C-alpha positions in Angstrom: 16.3 11.2 26.5 16.0 7.7 24.9 13.4 7.3 22.2 12.3 4.0 23.8 11.9 3.9 27.5 14.0 0.9 28.4 15.7 -2.1 26.8 13.0 -4.3 28.1 10.4 -2.4 26.2 12.7 -1.9 23.2 13.0 -5.7 22.7 9.3 -6.2 22.7 8.6 -3.4 20.3 11.5 -4.0 17.8 9.4 -6.0 15.4 7.4 -3.0 14.4 9.8 -0.1 14.9 13.0 0.9 13.1 15.3 3.7 14.0 17.6 5.5 11.6 19.9 8.5 11.7 19.0 11.6 9.6 21.0 14.4 8.2 20.3 17.4 10.5 21.4 19.8 7.8 18.4 18.8 5.6 15.7 21.5 5.2 12.2 20.6 4.3 9.8 23.3 3.2 6.1 22.5 3.2 2.8 24.5 3.0 0.9 25.1 6.2 -2.7 24.1 6.6 -5.2 24.6 9.3 -6.7 21.3 10.4 -10.2 22.7 10.7 -10.0 23.4 6.9 -9.0 19.9 6.1 -10.6 17.5 8.6 -13.6 15.3 7.7 -16.0 14.3 10.5 -16.6 10.6 10.9 -20.0 9.6 12.1 -18.9 6.6 14.1 -16.0 4.4 15.2 -16.4 2.0 12.3 -16.1 4.8 9.7 -13.0 6.2 11.4 -11.4 2.8 11.4 -12.0 2.4 7.7 -10.4 5.7 6.7 -7.2 5.3 4.6 -6.6 8.8 3.3 -7.0 12.4 4.4 -7.5 13.8 7.9 -10.6 12.6 9.9 -12.1 13.2 13.2 -14.5 11.3 15.5 -16.2 13.5 18.1 -17.7 11.9 21.2 -18.6 15.1 23.0 -19.1 18.6 21.7 -17.5 21.8 23.2 -19.6 23.7 25.7 -19.4 26.4 28.4 -19.9 26.5 32.1 -19.8 28.8 35.1 -18.1 27.6 38.3 -18.6 28.7 41.9 -15.7 28.1 44.3 -16.6 26.3 47.5 -14.2 28.5 49.5 -12.6 31.8 48.4 -10.2 33.6 50.8 -7.8 36.4 50.0 -7.4 38.6 47.0 -7.9 36.1 44.2 -8.8 37.3 40.7 -12.4 36.1 40.3 -12.5 37.3 36.7 -9.6 35.2 35.6 -11.1 32.3 37.6 -14.2 32.5 35.5 -12.5 33.1 32.2 -10.1 30.2 32.6 -12.7 27.7 33.7 -15.5 28.7 31.2 -14.6 26.9 28.0 -15.3 23.2 28.3 -13.5 21.2 25.5 -15.2 18.4 23.6 -13.5 15.0 23.2 -12.2 14.0 19.8 -10.0 11.5 18.1 -8.1 12.6 14.9 -6.7 10.3 12.2 -3.9 11.4 9.9 -3.9 8.8 7.1 -1.3 9.8 4.4 2.1 8.5 5.6 2.2 11.2 8.4 5.4 12.5 10.0 5.3 14.1 13.4 7.4 17.2 13.8 8.4 18.0 17.4 5.4 18.9 19.4 4.0 21.4 16.9 2.5 19.5 14.0 2.2 16.7 11.6 3.1 16.6 7.9 0.3 14.7 6.2 0.3 14.3 2.4 3.1 16.8 2.1 1.2 19.5 4.1 2.0 20.8 7.6 -0.9 20.7 10.1 -0.4 22.3 13.4 -1.4 20.6 16.6 -3.1 23.7 17.9 -3.9 24.3 21.5 -7.8 24.4 21.4 -7.9 21.0 19.7 -4.9 19.1 21.1 -4.1 20.5 24.6 -0.9 22.1 25.6 1.2 21.7 22.6 4.6 23.4 22.5 4.2 25.7 19.5 4.2 28.5 22.0 7.6 27.3 23.3 9.6 29.2 20.7 13.0 28.7 22.1 12.8 24.9 21.9 11.0 25.0 18.5 13.9 27.0 17.1 15.8 23.7 17.1 13.4 22.5 14.4 12.1 25.5 12.6 14.3 27.3 10.1 11.5 29.6 8.8 7.9 30.1 9.7 5.7 32.0 7.3 2.0 32.6 7.0 1.4 29.9 4.5 4.6 27.7 4.7 7.1 26.3 7.2 10.7 25.3 6.7 12.0 22.6 9.0 15.4 21.3 10.0 15.6 17.5 10.1 16.2 16.1 13.6 19.1 13.6 14.1 16.9 10.5 14.4 14.0 9.0 12.6 11.6 6.3 14.0 9.3 4.4 11.7 6.4 2.5 13.1 4.7 0.0 10.8 0.9 0.3 10.9 -1.1 2.6 13.2 0.4 4.7 16.0 -1.3 6.8 18.6 0.7 10.0 19.0 0.5 11.7 22.5 2.7 14.7 22.6 2.4 17.9 24.5 4.1 20.6 26.6 4.7 19.7 30.2 5.0 16.0 29.5 7.9 15.6 32.0 5.6 16.7 34.9 3.6 14.4 37.1 0.5 16.7 37.1 0.4 16.9 33.3 0.6 13.1 33.0 -2.3 12.7 35.4 -4.7 15.4 34.0 -3.6 15.5 30.3 -1.7 12.5 29.1 -3.5 9.6 30.7 -7.0 10.8 29.8 -5.9 11.2 26.2 -4.5 7.7 26.3 -7.9 6.4 27.4 -9.7 8.2 24.6 -7.6 6.2 22.1 -8.0 2.9 23.9 -11.8 3.1 23.6 -11.5 1.8 20.1 -7.8 1.0 19.6 -6.8 -1.0 22.8 -3.8 -2.7 21.2 -2.2 0.1 19.2 1.4 1.3 19.7 1.6 4.6 21.6 4.4 7.2 21.0 4.9 9.5 24.0 7.1 12.6 24.1 8.9 13.3 27.3 10.0 10.7 29.9 8.7 11.2 33.4 10.6 8.9 35.7 7.4 7.1 36.7 5.7 7.2 33.3 6.2 3.5 32.6 4.5 2.4 35.8 1.6 4.9 35.2 1.1 3.5 31.7 1.2 -0.1 32.9 -1.4 0.7 35.5 -3.5 2.1 32.7 -3.5 -1.2 30.9 -0.7 -0.7 28.4 1.7 -3.6 27.6 5.4 -2.9 27.4 5.4 -3.6 23.7 2.9 -0.8 23.2 5.0 2.0 24.6 7.5 4.1 22.7 9.2 7.2 24.2 11.0 9.7 22.1 12.6 13.2 22.2 10.4 15.3 19.9 13.1 17.8 19.3 15.7 15.2 18.1 13.5 12.6 16.5 11.0 12.3 13.6 8.2 9.8 14.1 6.7 8.2 11.0 3.8 5.8 10.8 1.3 4.5 8.2 -1.4 6.3 10.2 -1.4 8.5 13.3 -4.3 8.5 15.7 -4.1 11.7 17.8 -6.5 12.3 20.7 -7.8 15.8 21.3 -7.4 17.5 24.6 -9.6 16.8 27.6 -8.6 20.2 29.2 -8.7 23.7 27.8 -7.0 26.2 30.2 -8.6 25.0 33.6 -11.8 23.4 32.3 -12.2 19.7 31.6 -14.3 17.8 29.2 -17.4 16.4 30.9 -16.3 12.9 30.2 -13.0 13.4 32.0 -14.6 12.6 35.4 -15.5 9.1 34.3 -12.0 8.6 32.9 -10.4 9.8 36.2 -12.8 7.6 38.2 -11.4 4.5 36.5 -7.8 5.3 37.5 -7.6 3.9 41.1 -7.6 0.2 41.9 -8.4 1.0 45.5 -11.9 1.5 47.0 -12.4 5.3 47.4 -13.3 5.4 51.1 -13.0 8.7 53.0 -11.1 7.9 56.2 -8.4 10.5 56.8 -7.3 14.1 56.1 -4.2 15.0 54.2 -2.2 18.2 53.5 0.0 18.1 50.4 3.3 19.8 51.0 5.9 20.9 48.5 8.5 21.8 51.1 10.8 18.9 50.3 11.0 19.4 46.6 14.3 20.7 45.3 12.6 24.0 44.4 11.2 24.3 47.9 7.7 25.4 48.9 6.4 28.6 47.3 4.6 29.4 50.5 7.2 31.2 52.5 5.5 30.5 55.8 4.7 26.9 55.0 5.7 25.6 58.4 3.0 27.9 60.1 0.4 26.9 57.5 1.1 23.1 57.8 0.9 23.4 61.6 -2.6 24.9 61.2 -3.7 21.9 59.4 -2.0 19.3 61.5 -3.7 20.7 64.6 -7.0 19.8 62.8 -6.0 16.2 62.2 -4.4 16.5 58.8 -1.4 14.4 57.9 1.3 16.3 56.0 2.1 14.3 52.9 5.2 14.6 50.7 4.2 12.8 47.4 7.8 12.8 46.0 8.9 10.5 48.9 6.2 8.0 48.2 5.8 5.2 45.6 3.0 5.6 43.0 1.0 2.9 44.8 1.3 4.7 48.1 0.2 8.0 46.5 -2.8 6.5 44.9 -3.8 4.7 48.2 -3.4 7.8 50.4 -5.6 9.9 48.0 -8.1 7.1 47.5 -8.8 7.0 51.2 -8.7 10.8 51.9 -11.7 12.4 53.5 -10.4 16.0 53.0 -7.5 17.3 50.9 -5.6 20.5 51.2 -2.3 21.7 50.0 -0.1 24.1 48.0 -0.9 24.6 44.3 0.9 22.1 42.1 1.0 18.6 40.6 0.8 16.8 43.9 -2.6 18.2 44.6 -3.9 17.0 41.2 -3.8 13.4 42.6 -7.2 14.3 44.0 -8.4 12.6 40.9 -7.9 9.3 42.9 -10.1 10.6 45.7 -13.8 9.8 46.2 -16.6 11.9 44.9 -17.6 14.7 47.4 -14.1 14.8 48.8 -13.5 18.6 49.5 -10.2 20.0 48.2 -8.5 23.3 49.3 -5.7 24.9 47.2 -3.4 27.5 48.7 -1.5 29.7 46.2 -0.3 33.2 45.2 -2.9 35.4 43.5 -0.4 36.0 40.8 -0.5 32.3 39.9 -3.7 32.5 37.9 -4.1 28.8 37.5 -7.2 27.0 38.7 -6.8 23.5 37.4 -8.0 22.2 40.7 -11.3 23.9 40.1 -11.8 22.2 36.8 -10.9 18.8 38.4 -13.3 19.5 41.2 -16.1 20.1 38.8 -15.8 16.8 36.8 -15.0 14.8 40.0 -17.8 16.3 42.0 -15.4 17.5 44.6 -16.1 20.9 46.3 -13.0 22.9 45.6 -11.8 26.1 47.4 -8.9 28.5 47.3 -6.8 30.6 49.7 -4.7 33.3 48.1 -1.7 34.7 49.9 0.2 38.0 49.6 2.7 37.9 46.8 6.4 37.9 47.9 9.0 38.4 45.2 12.0 37.5 47.4 12.1 34.2 49.2 14.0 33.7 52.4 17.7 33.1 52.1 17.2 29.4 53.1 15.0 28.8 50.0 16.2 28.2 46.5 14.9 31.0 44.2 13.6 29.6 41.0 12.9 32.1 38.1 9.8 30.1 37.0 8.5 30.4 40.5 8.4 34.2 40.5 4.6 34.4 40.4 4.2 31.6 42.9 6.0 33.0 46.0 3.6 34.2 48.6 2.8 34.4 52.3 -0.5 32.9 53.4 -2.4 34.8 56.1 -2.7 32.5 59.2 -6.2 33.8 60.0 -7.5 33.1 56.5 -5.9 29.6 56.6 -7.6 28.9 59.9 -11.0 30.0 58.5 -10.6 28.0 55.3 -9.5 24.9 57.2 -12.6 25.1 59.4 -14.8 25.6 56.4 -13.2 22.7 54.6 -14.0 20.4 57.5 -17.6 21.5 57.4 -18.1 19.7 54.1 
């Protein structure tokens, strides 16, 4: 994975960025600090801009709680996990690390010689839980200290840098619902700052340009092989905790589409043509149920970004298998009903959280778990909890209820 996305971008950014090799045998031992013990709250944007030392935070929106009611609920879904995973609504925050900070993988930042973790509640899905990958960087992890191995490269950015790093940053859905909203939080007050992104989704550059970034503002790097240094890091907090979204996320998502959001046609999002295949074993039967009701079966991976945005922007009803493709409902109009089909073992309800902030009635159909896919399907270990068979009668009922909205 290149640390800068392309030679075109590298040429534009070279004036402010230098890259050097490091000695991977070097060990660095530093004390661990909890950010909540160190952070100082800034009252407004001007005060945050003026900070030149310490760790500071600007909070636009406080954390809260909510209780969601699904628009449709068919099958044996776990209502308790649905409520627990959609209850905690994150606030929106922007953190500033001001003392010659160094980013270490996706797990933390060394600021003034102390290691501060990018913990999940504050910063979204960081990878500190991904222990296998973090072993590349961590030599020893103690209660009050951490010993790190130096990665093979070091990137130094002169001036301010917005750091946006998190787990799942190679996945379309995470870019839509996690990365791009965090980008918008920073650009509220730092529109011209350089952004450093971990991961390299194939279409990331186009998504970022659509969000208003210039090529010379984008740096991509491998967080497990590269240190990032800057005079100051601006790190946006998460807009999503588990499956609940910050209340301001709806207005952020609403700004994404350049097309008029007009409800004109029905779409069913299929994952059947992905290399992993659909996790709904009887997907052909289910897709036929929806096509008989006027739904167009859509395979997002076969479409350009512009085509995907357009088809969702003009959808009147959206249904489909759980996954990233369905999350493009953020481009759809308010009041567009959305139906998610999934295994009850896949206790993820991101679509419910999106539906809440987008004012889109959201329902679920849960299938019967099936541990062994058919021989014609590729069995993927990470899909073990996803494989299921959707009951045709339940799918029929849900489709009709969806059309009643």
